[in-house]
N, C-alpha and C positions, 0 to 999 in steps of 0.2 A: 603203442598206440595211444594209452593215455597219456603219458609224458609227453608225446607228442602236443596233444590237445592242451594239455597245460601250460606248455611253451607257446602255443599259439596264443592262448587266452591272456599269459602275463604280457606277451608282445602287444597285444592290443589294448593292456590296461595301461601300459606303458606310453604308447601313442597318445592314448586319451589324456592321461595326464600332463603328457608334454603339451599337447592342444591347448589343455585347459589353462596351464600356465602361460603358454604363450599371449593367450586371449587374455589373462588377467595383465600381464604387462602392456597389452596393447592396451587395454582400458584406461591406464593410467591410475587416476584417483577414483575411477568407478563413476565419473560424473563426466559427460562430454560438456557440459555448462561450466564446470570450475575449471576443467582443465582448459579451456578456452580463454578463460578470465586469467587464469596465472601464466598463458602463454603471451595475451597481449598486454598483460600487465594492470589491466584497467576492467572495473564493471561497466557494462553498458545498460544503463536505466534509463528506462521510456518514462516521460512523466509530462505534466502540462507546463505552460508558462505563464499562464494569465490567471492563476489561482492565489492571490495573495493570503499569506498564512499558511498556505499548503504547498503552493509550487508556482513560483513565480520566476521570471529571468529579468534582472535589472538591465539598467543601461550600460554596466560594466561586463555584461555577459555572464554575470554571476547566478546561479540558482539557489533560493533560500525557498523554505516552507519544509512542514512536517513530512512531505512526501519524500523530498530530496534529501532530507537529513536521515530519513530512513534509509535510504540507498546508500548515502556516506557510511552508515553503519554496518552494512554488509560488507562493504570493502574494508573497513577497519578489522571486521572479523576475519575474514578471509586471506585479506593482502597485509595486513597489519598498518593501512594507512588509509584513513578516512578521505582522503584527496583523491584518491587513485578512482575517480568516477568520471565516465564518459557521458554526459546527460543527452537523450535525444529526446526532443520536444515532438510529441504526440498530438493528434488530435482525437475527437470522438469517433471520427470515422474511420482513422488508420489504426487506431492502439491496439487494437486486437490483431489486426494482421501482421502488423510490426512483430509482434511476440511470436506469432505462429510461423513466420518465416524466419525467424532468427537474427532481425536487424537487430533486436533488443535483446539483452538476457532475462529481464523481468520489466515488469508493467508496473509502476508506483503512482498511481494517479487517482483521480475521482471514478473508480471502477467498482460497479456494483456486484456483489456474490450473487449469481442465480445458478437456478440447477441447468439451463441450456448452455450456458458458457462452460461449462464443467463437462457435461455430458456429450455435447454436440462439438464443441468446438478444439477438443485436445489441451484443455488448460485446467490450471488448478490454483485456488485461492490459498493463500498460505495461513491466512487469520484476517482478523478484522482489525484493521489499524484504526479506524474511525467508523463509529457508530453514529448513522445519520439517519434523515427521513426527509421525504420530498415536502417542501412548503410551497409559497408563494410571496412575491414582493409586488407591492401594488403602490401606486401614486396616492399620496393622501388626499389630492384634489378629488378621486374618487369617492372617500367617504365610507370606504369599505372596510367593515370590521370582522368579516367571516367569509371563508369562501364558498359559503351557499349562495352569498351575494354575487358570485361572478358568472351568472346565468348569463349566456349571450356575449361575454367578453372576449376579446382578442387578445389571446395568450402566447407570448413568445414562448419558444422551446427549441432545444437543440435537437438535430436530427441523430440516428443512430445510438440512442440511448434507451436506457430502461425508464427514464423521466418520460419519454413520448408516448409511451404504451399506458404508463400510468395516468397521464393525464387523462388520455381518451379513455380508459377505463372508469377513472372516477366521474367524469361527466355524464357518460352514458349510463352508469348505475344510479347518479343522481339525478336522472331525466334533464338534465340541465344542456343549452345548447352551449357547443364550444366553436370558436373561431381561432383555429392555431396558426401561429404564424412562425413557420421553420426557418430558423436562421442558424447557422453554426457558428459564425464569429462572435465573440463576445462583445467586441467592438462595435459590431452592427447593431446587438441585442440592447447595448448601451445608447446608441442612438435613437432606436427605435422606442427604447422608454422613455427618454427626455424628450423625444420628440412626438408622442403620444401617439404613434403607430400601434403600440401595444399598450393594453391595460394592466396586463400582470406579466410577470416573468416566474417561471416554475423550473425549480431543480433541488438539490438537495441542500438545506438549510446551511451546509458550510460554504458553498458555493455562492450561495446568497448573501451570505455575509459578507464573503470576500468582494462580490459584485459591488454591493452597497459600499462598502468600504472605498473601493475604488471610483466612485461617483463625485469623491472630493466634496465640495461646497454643496452639491446637489443632494449627499444623502439623506439630509433632513426631510427631504420632499416627498421620500419613499419609506414604507414601513413592512416589515416582514408578518406576515399574518399567523397567529398561535397555532394554528391547525397543522397536521401533517397527514399526508393522504398513503404514506407506504413506509415501509422498512427498508432501510439503504445501508447495507453492510458495506463498508467501502475496505478493500484491501489489497495486498501486493498480488501477482498473478506472476505464474511462472508456467512453464510448459511442463506438459505430462510426460512419464517416463524417466525423468532424472530426480531419483529421491534424494540423492545427497544433497543437491542443490535446494531442493523443496525443504530438507531439514535445517539447511543453512538459514535460509530466509525466515523460516518459522520461528528458531531459536533465536534469530537475532532480535526479534520483537518480544518472545519469552524473556531474554536476557534484560532488556530495557524496562520491562514490567517488574521482573523479580529485584532488580536494582533498586528502583522506586521503592518496594515494598520492604526491603533491607534498609532503607535510606542511605544509600551509597551514590553518589554524585560523581561528576567530573571534577569536581574541587577536593572532596574528600576521600577518594578512591585509596590513595595511598594510605591512609591512617586505617581503612579496612583491610588492607593485606593482611593484618595481623589479626584480623577479626578471630575470635575462637569458635564461632559458630560453623557446624560442619557445613550447612547449606551455602555459606557465604564462601567458606575456603573453597567448595567444589565449583562456585559460579565464576569465582577469580582466578582457579587456575591454580590455586596454592595445594591443593591435593587432587589427585586424578588428573587424567587427560581426558576430559570430555568432547573435546572438538575432534579428536582423531577420527572419529565416525563419520565427521561431516567434512574432512579435507581441511578442518582449520587448524592453527596451532594451538598449544596450551592457552595461552592467553588471550582466545578470541574474545570472549566476553568482557575482559578487562579492557581490552582495546577499543570494543565499543562506548563502554562507560565513558573511559578516559577522554577520549577524542570527539565521543559524539555526545555523550551525556544518556540519563535515564529517560524515559517516557515522558515525566514531568517535565523534565528540562526543556524536551523538544516541545512540548505543548507551551510552557511559559515563554518560549522564546519566539513561538510562531504565530500560535493561534490565540493565546490569551489576549495579545493587544487588539483583536479584532472585537473582544468583549463577549465572545463565547463561553459559557461556561462548560467545566468538565461533565458534568452532568453523567449520561450512562458511560461515557470514555473514562470515568473514574475508577480507579482500582476496586475488587470488590469489598476489599476492607472498609471502603469509603461510600458504598452504597451503589457504586458502579459495576459495570459488565465485564472490565478488563481482569482477567484472573489467568496466570500462567503456572503451567504445571513445575513442577521442582526439576533440579537438576542433580540426578543421583541414580 
């Protein structure tokens, strides 16, 4: 009787192991998103198309900016080729839905990390790619020097954003009258500002800088007020439940910061392949295989740096020309908030 029972238990154990093995094989890399990217041969990145310096689509159909270059870094890490990205233009209204429904693999745009977006929408922010804050752009003709002087002003604001709520909260808590002018299109906001329909435009300072630069000769007619009314940590967003892809996106950014910290650029990376520092050897894949657990090849970080660059290169190429200082976006060694954990 005991032998029969043991035989039955052994048989059940064998079936369980077999089922587990079959399930593991069916899972592929263990990441549905990574498997889909590898199968199609391209990362699908949701982004903006009208944010100079961050995400803009030029007349040749090419995307440029900090956010779009970051997506290229992910493609370089996973597929070994930074060009294997298919960009999808999203709006403030549809960007989160596009990610939830699987239309895009990740969202890399001006999206603020907030509690409801993670707790209620099934999304995760992988880090802060750009530390921002909400400010105000006003016409010089108003003679306004402070936000507190905007009582009763008509303020352009885009719908479906944290900006809209921040605006209402600030004016209410300051006992100021607000006349919101809700417009989604940046082009329409541009017309509203230059035509006098709006006294001010409020959004993150990164967007304000891009917006002002896009005014061309009229840029000098407008000024960004010095105060901020919010914290706006902007970062890439992925769906919950796919930990390996989350890790890959997070560590793509970490690799860019570590490369800057170590002085490794797209131009000198080959010289650093012989760098004796253990941290550098692990980052560049000279020792160990720290990409395997993320479904990435050995040289994942080296591919990012060589093909796209470190964070400073992304900044200098895209954001610096608009006159924005690094500020909080500098490395922690330079008084900023960007701090990357080690690869070990």
